[in-house]
Steps between C-alpha positions, in 0.01 A plus 500: 500500500487125521401477136785726390745302710375177351532638150852620577604157621347338196685746277829428674441127467425536131813710460714241677354214300535700179859583581573137571339393174687767305829398664431134428413575141814717458716233658350226287474675168792747520764444766523120472511501117754786512722309745468189285589693186797659678623157611450366149694795358787438741498132412502577126782751542705239688432242229601751233818583694581129546433436132728786394769364732465154346517651151820685593652178635401311186645776280819493705525124457437539128776760481732269695407212271577711194831606654589137574411395147724776362796384711450121490717264301347332189235234556719242324709394801782347293536821301466709816773301677736526204446875455537581868806280544667679207407840644646405838830368363539804272436731796766354729749469212457868411572592864829310503393213726761223466412139417125568476271198493121490482298182540124449504303292745169315460213744431203508739155560347203638695183565296595758233841575656831318467793579729837461329799468732864561411831473681769756417862460611827678431765723653450874555612783723261712703469769233416246232247334730339836579482574128343160444225576752447843343459363147290206620242715676504763227380239251122470476480121491268325744787360706669517838808376683405237758841434653849654495816332628824701493821327609816714533821346366845557648753722332250661264205738490310238301217307666336174409152598391196272510147627430165325480271688262131451425315627191130458419333396176126565447268331251351836402833684489525799267847377401469211258844468345726730702558644844338826604656833422292675767734655760460432870395764752637322807826695535521798732749666264566443132867601538749225582730761654249538785570139603880517500501538878416129528824355359701750706391322818599161635174305478620189675558631851705343775568129500498481118819695429710380210820311586711790370329746734513267799871437454601865454747570781667816633858378497697818578496874552799698374597867498748695291746766622229763473273305735247400233358162599395220267293187571590172334217257422575152371238303303617135479208399279620745236874470579501876535611772744331841522677812629252765615550839662242708686209593273575233241251226417473175304239237409532131588233279339244787495581597861625858528787551742618850595778601740381781729804526726818302572630457854810325636345152524152530346305658218159668510310377194175571325358180358207558265437820693524340845787578742725238655845472655740235374810413699828379351486123447119491486283425195182670383311187603607572861320834515212490253279248685574647846434855387184399311633678195336461162169427670337789321 
């Protein structure tokens, strides 16, 4: 019995040691290499993914570079300035802008790029200005408007217009002797009619009303024998008197004025779509700032 027990213990010991050796060998020659290979595979996949991402970014930059070259002004900056200045003056002239003037400023060169700056001035109404923006951004030139200054003038819908424009010339431009004919894709709509809502609004807001609008005064309210009432508005800046009944409307320097109802000593108005009450003897300037009209 003792011998059998001893042999059993020895067998168990051999089994344990053998199992340990087998486990060690498996861990060393299978599991560890497998884990290492798995980690290497993950690392390679990440590198491949990162490389593909870099390739996509490079391709995108190449596409952007090609697009810029197609839109850029000629590399000859004197020729580029002359061509663009002519294009700009022809554009505003075709739109009916009065007294148009275009002047060029000193170019600024950075590496392969030269920034050409121009100043455009003239007189235009809101519709002409909107059309100018539409045609400007529809053109595919590598250009942008850096600054716009619009100054309303009294007694007229015309505004003093002053724009600072920047165009870019590239040494490797695709356009050697002319401006690009490639159209722009920056507009939301290709139809000018979709932008006509802009000139129908007063863009200047309160505090910048034209003198004609500010001086417009409700001078009297009359009624005929049938009880139909009429509001009298005097406009000293235009040496003019308007006679409006309920439901009638007029435009004063791009500001739309509509009579909603006429009472004994006041008139309920709609000014550019905003309601306000004007009493006899008061001017539009008395109610527009206080009522925060035209703020939209």
